[in-house]
C-alpha positions as CSV (number, residue, x, y, z in Angstrom):
1,D,19.2,-22.1,-18.1
2,P,19.7,-20.0,-21.3
3,A,17.9,-17.1,-19.6
4,V,21.0,-16.5,-17.4
5,S,23.2,-16.3,-20.5
6,K,20.7,-13.9,-22.1
7,Y,20.8,-11.7,-19.0
8,V,24.6,-11.6,-18.9
9,S,24.7,-10.8,-22.6
10,Q,22.2,-7.9,-22.2
11,F,24.3,-6.6,-19.3
12,L,27.5,-6.6,-21.3
13,T,25.7,-4.9,-24.2
14,Q,24.4,-2.1,-21.9
15,H,28.0,-1.5,-20.7
16,E,29.8,-2.0,-24.0
17,Q,31.2,1.6,-24.1
18,G,32.6,1.3,-20.6
19,C,34.2,-2.0,-21.3
20,R,35.9,-0.7,-24.5
21,K,37.1,2.4,-22.7
22,A,38.6,0.3,-19.9
23,H,40.5,-1.7,-22.5
24,G,41.6,1.3,-24.5
25,R,39.8,0.0,-27.6
26,T,37.4,2.8,-28.5
27,G,38.5,3.5,-32.1
28,S,36.6,2.6,-35.2
29,E,39.0,-0.1,-35.9
30,F,37.7,-2.1,-33.0
31,E,34.0,-2.0,-34.1
32,G,32.6,-5.5,-34.3
33,E,35.0,-6.8,-31.8
34,P,33.2,-8.3,-28.7
35,A,33.3,-6.1,-25.7
36,V,33.9,-8.7,-22.9
37,P,36.0,-8.1,-19.8
38,D,39.3,-9.9,-19.5
39,A,38.8,-10.8,-15.8
40,V,35.8,-11.6,-13.7
41,L,35.1,-11.7,-9.9
42,M,32.3,-14.1,-9.0
43,N,30.4,-13.0,-5.9
44,G,27.4,-14.6,-4.3
45,G,26.6,-18.0,-2.8
46,V,25.5,-19.4,-6.2
47,F,29.2,-19.5,-7.2
48,N,30.0,-21.9,-4.5
49,S,29.0,-24.4,-7.1
50,K,32.0,-25.4,-9.2
51,L,29.8,-26.3,-12.1
52,L,28.2,-22.9,-12.3
53,S,31.5,-21.1,-11.9
54,E,33.1,-23.1,-14.7
55,R,30.1,-22.6,-16.9
56,A,30.1,-18.8,-16.4
57,Q,33.9,-18.7,-17.2
58,A,33.5,-20.8,-20.3
59,L,30.7,-18.7,-21.6
60,L,32.6,-15.4,-21.2
61,S,35.8,-16.9,-22.7
62,R,33.8,-18.1,-25.7
63,W,32.3,-14.7,-26.3
64,R,35.7,-13.0,-25.8
65,G,37.6,-15.4,-28.0
66,E,40.3,-16.1,-25.4
67,P,40.4,-17.3,-21.8
68,V,38.9,-14.9,-19.2
69,T,40.8,-14.7,-15.9
70,V,38.8,-15.6,-12.8
71,L,39.9,-13.6,-9.8
72,E,40.3,-15.5,-6.5
73,N,37.4,-15.4,-4.1
74,R,37.4,-18.2,-1.5
75,D,34.1,-17.2,0.1
76,P,31.8,-15.9,-2.6
77,H,28.7,-16.2,-0.3
78,L,30.3,-13.8,2.2
79,S,31.3,-11.1,-0.4
80,V,28.4,-8.7,0.4
81,A,29.0,-9.1,4.2
82,F,32.7,-8.4,3.8
83,G,32.0,-5.4,1.7
84,A,29.5,-4.1,4.3
85,V,32.0,-4.5,7.1
86,A,34.8,-2.8,5.1
87,F,32.5,0.1,4.3
88,G,31.5,0.5,7.9
89,L,35.1,0.5,9.1
90,S,36.1,3.0,6.4
91,R,33.4,5.4,7.6
92,A,34.2,4.9,11.3
93,T,37.9,5.4,10.8
94,N,37.8,7.8,7.9
95,Q,39.9,5.5,5.8
96,M,40.0,5.2,2.0
97,R,37.1,3.4,0.4
98,I,36.2,2.2,-3.1
99,G,33.2,3.8,-4.7
100,G,31.8,4.2,-8.1
101,G,28.9,6.6,-7.4
102,S,25.4,6.0,-8.7
103,A,25.2,2.9,-10.9
104,R,22.4,4.5,-13.0
105,S,21.3,7.8,-14.4
106,Y,17.9,9.0,-13.1
107,F,15.3,11.1,-15.0
108,L,12.2,12.8,-13.8
109,K,9.3,12.4,-16.2
110,V,7.7,15.8,-17.1
111,E,4.5,16.8,-18.9
112,S,5.0,17.2,-22.6
113,K,3.0,17.7,-25.7
114,A,5.4,15.5,-27.7
115,D,4.4,12.0,-28.7
116,A,7.3,10.4,-26.7
117,P,7.5,11.1,-23.0
118,L,10.3,13.4,-21.9
119,G,12.5,13.2,-18.9
120,V,14.9,15.6,-17.2
121,C,18.2,14.1,-15.9
122,I,18.3,14.8,-12.2
123,L,21.1,12.5,-11.2
124,P,23.8,11.4,-13.8
125,K,25.4,8.1,-13.5
126,G,28.6,8.2,-11.4
127,S,27.3,10.9,-9.0
128,E,28.9,10.4,-5.6
129,E,27.0,9.7,-2.5
130,G,26.2,12.8,-0.5
131,E,27.1,15.1,-3.4
132,E,24.4,17.7,-4.2
133,V,23.5,18.0,-7.8
134,P,21.7,21.3,-8.6
135,L,19.6,21.7,-11.8
136,V,20.6,25.3,-12.3
137,E,19.0,25.9,-15.7
138,R,15.6,24.2,-15.0
139,R,12.5,25.5,-13.4
140,F,9.5,23.5,-12.4
141,A,5.9,24.2,-11.4
142,L,5.1,22.3,-8.1
143,Q,1.5,21.7,-7.0
144,L,1.0,22.0,-3.2
145,N,-1.6,20.8,-0.8
146,Q,-2.9,18.0,-3.1
147,P,-1.6,14.6,-4.1
148,V,1.0,14.8,-6.9
149,Q,2.9,12.0,-8.6
150,F,6.7,12.0,-9.1
151,S,7.7,9.4,-11.7
152,L,11.3,8.4,-12.1
153,V,13.0,6.5,-14.9
154,A,16.4,4.8,-14.5
155,N,19.0,4.2,-17.2
156,S,22.0,1.9,-16.4
157,G,23.7,2.1,-19.8
158,D,26.9,3.9,-20.6
159,G,25.3,7.0,-22.0
160,V,26.6,10.3,-20.7
161,F,24.0,12.7,-19.4
162,T,24.3,16.1,-17.7
163,P,22.1,17.5,-14.9
164,G,19.0,19.2,-16.4
165,E,19.4,17.5,-19.8
166,I,16.1,16.7,-21.4
167,V,15.8,13.3,-23.3
168,E,13.1,11.3,-24.9
169,L,12.2,8.3,-22.8
170,D,11.5,5.3,-25.0
171,L,10.0,3.1,-22.4
172,E,9.7,0.2,-24.8
173,E,13.4,-0.1,-24.8
174,E,14.9,-2.0,-21.9
175,R,17.6,0.7,-21.3
176,F,14.9,2.9,-19.6
177,Q,13.3,1.3,-16.6
178,P,10.4,3.1,-14.8
179,L,10.5,3.1,-11.0
180,P,7.3,2.7,-9.0
181,P,5.8,6.3,-8.9
182,L,5.9,8.2,-5.6
183,V,2.6,10.0,-4.7
184,A,2.9,12.7,-2.1
185,A,1.0,15.8,-0.9
186,L,3.4,18.6,-0.1
187,D,2.1,21.0,2.6
188,A,2.2,24.7,2.2
189,G,-0.4,25.8,4.7
190,D,-2.5,27.6,2.1
191,E,-5.2,26.4,-0.3
192,N,-4.2,24.4,-3.3
193,S,-1.5,26.4,-5.1
194,E,1.3,26.2,-7.6
195,V,4.8,27.5,-6.9
196,E,7.9,27.8,-9.2
197,V,10.8,25.7,-7.9
198,S,14.3,24.6,-8.7
199,L,15.6,21.1,-7.9
200,V,18.6,19.9,-6.0
201,T,19.2,16.1,-5.8
202,R,21.4,14.0,-3.7
203,L,22.2,10.2,-3.5
204,T,22.4,9.0,0.1
205,E,24.6,6.3,1.4
206,V,21.5,4.1,2.2
207,G,20.3,4.1,-1.4
208,T,17.7,6.8,-1.4
209,L,17.5,9.7,-3.8
210,D,16.6,13.0,-2.1
211,I,14.9,15.6,-4.3
212,Q,14.7,19.0,-2.7
213,C,12.3,21.5,-4.3
214,R,13.4,25.1,-3.5
215,A,11.0,28.0,-4.2
216,V,12.5,30.4,-6.7
217,A,10.9,33.4,-5.0
218,D,11.9,32.4,-1.5
219,P,14.9,29.9,-1.3
220,D,14.1,29.3,2.4
221,Q,10.9,27.6,1.3
222,R,11.8,24.0,0.6
223,W,10.0,20.7,0.2
224,Q,11.7,17.3,0.2
225,V,10.8,14.1,-1.7
226,E,12.6,10.9,-1.1
227,F,12.8,7.9,-3.4
228,Q,13.9,4.4,-2.4
229,L,16.1,3.3,-5.3
230,R,17.1,-0.2,-4.1
231,R,13.8,-1.8,-5.0
232,D,13.2,-4.1,-7.9
233,L,12.9,-1.9,-10.9
234,Q,10.9,-4.6,-12.7
235,R,7.9,-4.2,-10.4
236,Q,5.9,-1.6,-12.1
237,H,2.4,-0.4,-11.1
238,P,-0.2,-1.2,-13.8
239,V,-1.6,1.8,-15.5
240,Q,-5.3,2.0,-14.9
241,T,-7.5,4.3,-17.0
242,L,-10.8,5.7,-15.9
243,P,-14.0,4.8,-17.7
244,P,-14.9,7.0,-20.7
245,R,-18.1,8.2,-18.9
246,F,-16.2,9.3,-15.8
247,P,-16.7,13.0,-16.7
248,E,-20.5,12.4,-16.7
249,A,-20.2,10.8,-13.2
250,V,-18.3,13.9,-12.0
251,A,-21.1,16.0,-13.4
252,A,-23.7,13.9,-11.5
253,L,-21.7,14.5,-8.3
254,E,-21.6,18.2,-9.0
255,A,-25.3,18.3,-9.5
256,V,-25.8,16.9,-6.0
257,F,-22.9,18.2,-4.0
258,G,-21.6,21.1,-6.0
259,A,-24.3,23.3,-7.2
260,N,-25.7,26.3,-5.3
261,D,-28.3,25.4,-2.8
262,K,-31.0,27.2,-4.7
263,D,-30.2,25.4,-7.9
264,A,-29.7,21.9,-6.4
265,D,-32.1,19.2,-7.4
266,K,-33.4,17.8,-4.2
267,N,-34.4,14.5,-5.8
268,A,-31.1,13.9,-7.5
269,V,-29.4,12.8,-4.3
270,K,-31.9,9.9,-4.0
271,Q,-31.0,8.5,-7.5
272,L,-27.2,9.3,-7.3
273,R,-26.0,5.8,-6.7
274,Q,-28.2,4.4,-9.4
275,Q,-27.0,7.1,-11.8
276,L,-23.4,6.4,-11.0
277,E,-23.9,2.7,-11.6
278,K,-25.6,3.4,-14.9
279,L,-22.6,5.5,-16.0
280,L,-19.8,3.4,-14.5
281,G,-21.1,-0.1,-14.1
282,E,-22.2,-2.0,-11.0
283,R,-20.6,-0.5,-7.8
284,K,-19.1,-3.9,-6.8
285,D,-17.1,-3.9,-10.0
286,W,-15.4,-0.5,-9.6
287,D,-11.7,-0.9,-9.5
288,T,-9.5,0.9,-7.0
289,A,-8.4,3.6,-9.4
290,L,-12.0,4.5,-10.2
291,A,-13.0,4.3,-6.5
292,R,-10.2,6.7,-5.4
293,A,-10.9,9.1,-8.3
294,L,-14.6,9.3,-7.2
295,F,-13.5,9.8,-3.5
296,D,-11.3,12.7,-4.6
297,E,-14.3,14.3,-6.4
298,L,-16.5,13.7,-3.4
299,W,-13.9,15.2,-1.1
300,D,-13.7,18.4,-3.1
301,R,-17.5,18.7,-2.5
302,R,-17.6,17.6,1.1
303,K,-18.9,20.9,2.5
304,K,-22.2,20.4,0.6
305,R,-22.9,17.1,2.4
306,R,-24.7,19.1,5.1
307,R,-27.5,20.3,2.8
308,S,-29.9,17.7,4.1
309,Q,-30.0,14.4,6.0
310,A,-30.1,12.5,2.6
311,H,-27.1,14.4,1.3
312,E,-25.1,13.6,4.5
313,R,-26.1,10.0,4.4
314,V,-25.3,9.5,0.7
315,W,-22.0,11.3,0.9
316,F,-20.7,9.2,3.8
317,N,-21.9,6.0,2.1
318,L,-20.2,6.8,-1.2
319,A,-17.1,8.3,0.3
320,G,-16.5,5.3,2.6
321,F,-17.1,2.8,-0.1
322,C,-14.7,4.5,-2.4
323,L,-11.9,4.9,0.2
324,R,-12.2,1.3,1.6
325,P,-10.1,-0.3,3.1
326,G,-8.2,3.0,3.8
327,F,-4.8,1.8,2.4
328,G,-3.2,0.1,-0.5
329,Y,-3.3,2.8,-3.2
330,P,-1.1,5.8,-3.9
331,A,-1.9,8.9,-1.8
332,D,-4.2,6.9,0.6
333,E,-2.3,8.1,3.6
334,W,-3.0,11.7,2.6
335,R,-6.6,10.9,1.9
336,I,-7.0,9.3,5.4
337,Q,-5.3,12.3,7.0
338,Q,-7.8,14.6,5.3
339,A,-10.8,12.3,6.1
340,W,-9.9,12.2,9.8
341,T,-10.6,16.0,10.0
342,L,-14.3,15.1,9.6
343,Y,-14.3,13.3,13.0
344,Q,-14.0,16.5,14.9
345,Q,-16.8,18.0,12.9
346,G,-19.2,15.1,13.6
347,L,-22.6,14.6,12.1
348,Q,-24.9,17.4,11.2
349,F,-28.1,15.4,11.4
350,E,-27.3,13.4,14.6
351,K,-30.9,12.5,15.4
352,E,-31.2,10.2,12.4
353,N,-30.5,6.6,13.0
354,Q,-29.5,6.1,9.3
355,S,-27.0,8.9,9.5
356,W,-25.3,7.2,12.4
357,A,-25.2,4.0,10.5
358,E,-23.4,5.6,7.6
359,W,-21.1,7.5,10.0
360,W,-19.9,4.4,11.7
361,T,-19.7,2.5,8.4
362,F,-17.5,5.2,7.0
363,W,-15.0,4.8,9.8
364,R,-15.2,1.0,9.6
365,R,-14.5,1.0,5.9
366,T,-11.5,3.3,6.4
367,A,-10.2,1.8,9.7
368,G,-7.3,0.1,8.0
369,G,-5.7,3.5,7.2
370,L,-6.2,5.1,10.6
371,D,-3.3,5.2,13.0
372,A,-3.5,3.7,16.6
373,S,-4.4,7.1,18.1
374,A,-7.4,7.6,15.9
375,Q,-8.6,4.1,16.5
376,K,-8.4,4.6,20.2
377,K,-10.5,7.8,20.0
378,L,-13.2,5.9,18.0
379,Y,-13.1,3.0,20.5
380,K,-13.4,5.4,23.5
381,E,-16.5,6.9,22.0
382,I,-18.4,3.6,21.3
383,S,-17.1,1.3,24.0
384,K,-19.6,2.5,26.6
385,F,-22.4,1.2,24.3
386,I,-20.9,-2.3,24.0
387,N,-19.9,-2.7,27.7
388,P,-22.6,-5.0,29.2
389,A,-22.3,-3.0,32.5
390,S,-23.8,0.0,30.7
391,A,-27.0,-1.9,29.7
392,R,-28.8,-0.7,32.8
393,N,-28.1,3.0,32.1
394,L,-31.4,4.4,30.7
395,K,-29.6,7.2,28.8
396,I,-27.2,4.8,27.1
397,K,-30.1,2.4,26.3
398,T,-31.9,5.2,24.5
399,E,-28.7,6.3,22.6
400,I,-28.1,2.7,21.5
401,K,-31.4,2.7,19.7
402,N,-30.7,6.0,18.0
403,K,-27.0,5.5,17.1
404,S,-27.1,2.1,15.3
405,Y,-25.6,-0.3,17.8
406,E,-25.0,-3.0,15.3
407,D,-22.8,-0.7,13.2
408,M,-20.9,0.3,16.3
409,V,-20.1,-3.3,17.0
410,R,-18.8,-3.8,13.5
411,L,-16.6,-0.7,13.8
412,A,-15.2,-1.8,17.2
413,A,-14.2,-5.1,15.7
414,S,-12.5,-3.4,12.8
415,L,-10.2,-1.4,15.0
416,E,-7.3,-3.8,14.8
417,G,-4.7,-1.3,15.9
418,L,-6.0,-1.3,19.5
419,P,-3.7,-2.6,22.2
420,V,-4.1,-6.3,23.0
421,D,-5.5,-5.6,26.5
422,T,-8.2,-3.5,25.0
423,K,-9.0,-6.2,22.5
424,V,-9.3,-8.7,25.3
425,E,-11.7,-6.4,27.1
426,L,-13.8,-6.0,24.0
427,A,-13.9,-9.7,23.2
428,G,-15.0,-10.4,26.8
429,W,-17.8,-7.9,26.5
430,L,-19.0,-9.4,23.3
431,A,-18.8,-12.9,24.7
432,K,-20.9,-11.8,27.7
433,R,-23.5,-10.2,25.5
434,L,-23.7,-13.3,23.3
435,E,-24.7,-15.4,26.3
436,K,-28.2,-13.8,25.7
437,S,-30.1,-14.9,22.6
438,S,-31.3,-11.3,22.1
439,E,-27.8,-10.2,21.1
440,T,-27.4,-9.3,17.4
441,Q,-25.8,-12.0,15.2
442,T,-23.3,-9.4,14.1
443,S,-21.5,-9.8,17.5
444,W,-20.5,-13.4,16.5
445,W,-18.7,-12.0,13.5
446,A,-17.2,-9.2,15.7
447,L,-15.9,-11.7,18.3
448,G,-14.3,-13.8,15.6
449,R,-12.6,-10.7,14.1
450,V,-11.4,-9.3,17.4
451,A,-9.9,-12.7,18.4
452,S,-8.7,-13.6,14.9
453,R,-5.3,-15.2,14.4
454,E,-4.7,-13.4,11.2
455,P,-5.3,-9.6,11.3
456,F,-6.7,-8.0,8.2
457,H,-4.5,-4.8,8.2
458,A,-2.7,-4.6,11.5
459,G,0.6,-6.2,12.6
460,V,0.8,-9.6,14.3
461,D,1.8,-7.9,17.5
462,T,-1.9,-6.8,17.9
463,V,-3.1,-10.5,17.9
464,I,-4.5,-11.7,21.2
465,P,-2.3,-14.6,22.5
466,P,-3.9,-18.0,22.1
467,E,-3.9,-18.7,25.9
468,K,-6.2,-15.8,26.4
469,I,-8.8,-16.8,23.8
470,E,-9.5,-20.4,24.6
471,K,-11.9,-19.3,27.4
472,W,-14.3,-18.1,24.7
473,F,-14.3,-21.3,22.7
474,K,-16.7,-23.0,25.1
475,L,-19.3,-20.4,24.2
476,V,-18.7,-20.8,20.5
477,L,-18.6,-24.6,20.6
478,N,-21.9,-24.8,22.6
479,Q,-23.7,-23.2,19.6
480,D,-25.5,-25.3,17.0
481,W,-23.4,-24.5,13.9
482,K,-26.0,-25.8,11.5
483,K,-28.4,-23.1,12.7
484,N,-25.8,-20.5,13.6
485,S,-23.2,-20.2,10.8
486,N,-22.0,-16.9,12.3
487,A,-20.7,-18.7,15.4
488,A,-19.1,-21.3,13.1
489,F,-17.2,-18.6,11.2
490,A,-16.2,-16.9,14.4
491,A,-14.6,-20.2,15.4
492,V,-12.8,-20.4,12.1
493,M,-11.3,-16.9,12.5
494,I,-10.2,-17.6,16.1
495,A,-8.7,-21.0,15.2
496,R,-7.4,-20.2,11.7
497,K,-3.9,-21.7,11.2
498,T,-1.1,-19.2,10.5
499,G,1.9,-21.4,10.8
500,D,3.1,-19.2,13.7
501,R,3.3,-21.2,16.9
502,T,3.0,-18.0,19.0
503,R,-0.4,-17.3,17.4
504,D,-1.9,-20.7,16.6
505,V,-4.3,-22.5,19.0
506,K,-3.5,-26.0,20.3
507,G,-3.8,-28.8,17.8
508,A,-6.4,-30.7,19.9
509,L,-8.7,-27.7,19.9
510,R,-8.2,-27.2,16.2
511,S,-9.2,-30.8,15.6
512,T,-12.3,-30.4,17.6
513,I,-13.3,-27.4,15.6
514,I,-12.6,-29.2,12.3
515,E,-14.8,-32.1,13.3
516,K,-17.7,-29.8,14.3
517,L,-17.4,-27.9,11.0
518,R,-17.6,-31.2,9.1
519,A,-20.6,-32.3,11.1
520,A,-22.3,-28.9,10.4
521,K,-21.5,-29.3,6.7
522,A,-19.7,-25.9,6.8
523,P,-18.0,-24.7,3.6
524,A,-14.9,-26.7,2.7
525,L,-12.9,-23.5,2.6
526,W,-13.6,-22.9,6.3
527,Q,-12.3,-26.3,7.2
528,T,-9.2,-25.8,5.1
529,M,-8.5,-22.4,6.8
530,V,-8.3,-24.2,10.2
531,E,-6.3,-27.2,8.9
532,Q,-3.6,-25.3,6.9
533,K,-2.2,-21.9,6.2
534,L,-4.2,-20.3,3.4
535,A,-4.2,-17.0,1.6
536,L,-7.4,-14.9,1.6
537,D,-9.7,-15.4,-1.3
538,D,-12.3,-12.9,-2.5
539,Q,-15.2,-14.6,-0.6
540,E,-13.2,-14.8,2.7
541,S,-12.1,-11.2,2.3
542,K,-15.8,-10.2,2.1
543,L,-16.6,-12.2,5.2
544,V,-13.7,-10.7,7.2
545,F,-13.9,-7.2,6.0
546,G,-17.7,-7.1,6.0
547,E,-17.8,-6.5,2.2
548,A,-15.8,-7.0,-0.9
549,L,-12.5,-5.2,-1.5
550,P,-12.2,-3.0,-4.5
551,V,-11.4,-4.8,-7.8
552,G,-7.6,-4.8,-8.3
553,L,-6.8,-4.6,-4.6
554,K,-5.9,-8.0,-3.2
555,L,-4.8,-8.6,0.3
556,L,-1.9,-11.1,0.4
557,S,-1.4,-13.6,3.2
558,R,1.2,-12.3,5.7
């Protein structure tokens, strides 16, 4: 493959200066002479192939103009393992070890009025592991208590840089490679503020770059940021820009949730969604970047949601929609942490059924970002309304009507981080309720999601074992799937094939479900999901999640 030759050529060009220096051929009289090593050590299992090894040697020899020596390596596929063991032994016994320091120079992108982006060198190539590199002559303004982005750029060439040196970053050239940006919210205890800091960096032995921000006024105040450097530098996040009319959308939010109570337009809240769609396009087409930007604006105005029942309802509706599914975008963890503080505050207008519907929907939409502890708290609050044994309690029966039972069921099913035993309990309650024709059809969807083989956001350790779910199949199979497509889709989620024998149901049961799906003329996609391992498509995501994911956010099959 000529692409391999091209890559090797680019690598040698990047390190041309180092190669010439090693050979002692740095003078002007050597210009034009190929800078190719005189010896090569071939590591990696690919070089177990004699054909590939000989081809690599021939290529380097042709470029050099004379034969290149191949150093002996009997087990190229074990090279990394041998190196790891040798490194571990050298650390344990304090023996000599070979090291070359950082293989790249790293630059922190900074704001600049110049046309080309600028970067400050924070770790020069060759810096040793564990060695602190202070940027003595540079000062930075650090934003606190709000999400901020740290963007690093790597350079693996032979250029010599010093800590604190400012360079132009021509990102079109391959010698500068952007790393995925890190978004973090650094806590200071106060309101949003800015503090002057100096930086001290350090390369760790496990391949991370620690950046310590030290307050100039008080060196004891420190904030630490950590970058994982051993990721694929080619995987870059696409740059998404906000629509040109986004400032007008912010003004619309301000008119509803930001103005003084006396100046607020009481009718504007009713037309807010339509106005936003007029400015930004249909809500279903908002991409993740836009959705999160709108959430951030809504969050800044959260205190004004309590102006009226309509304000509270609209705020939770928009905020939940823009934060769904609670993960998958930079700073979502911080957003969820902030949003969870609303749970303790509760609803202002708790006598309104629609307010409760939006309240539960908000937590359902963001459940994917909530930790297990938060999910348990939500479940504890709503479980008494789902437990069939509570149906005879007059107080609970009254509350069910007021608190939007159907939305509580949807939320309970979305709490995938619950322990398996709790999920078994919940599925049993839903199955018991579904024995009565009066139960909401939503409970079929909920049963399917609780007992699903493929979780939407949680780990596979939260999946109910197949031997515990087969008892509910009798209930599902007894339904007329031509009339009850919800029961059919519940069966699909429960029997969906994952390729994991510890999660998949028995083959005979899967065959029965496939035949019944065909007889009911169910969508071909549903049958395929039971027959073979399949990645989620947009339509299935909508069925599982309860609505479409934001544009640009795609859940990959696990």
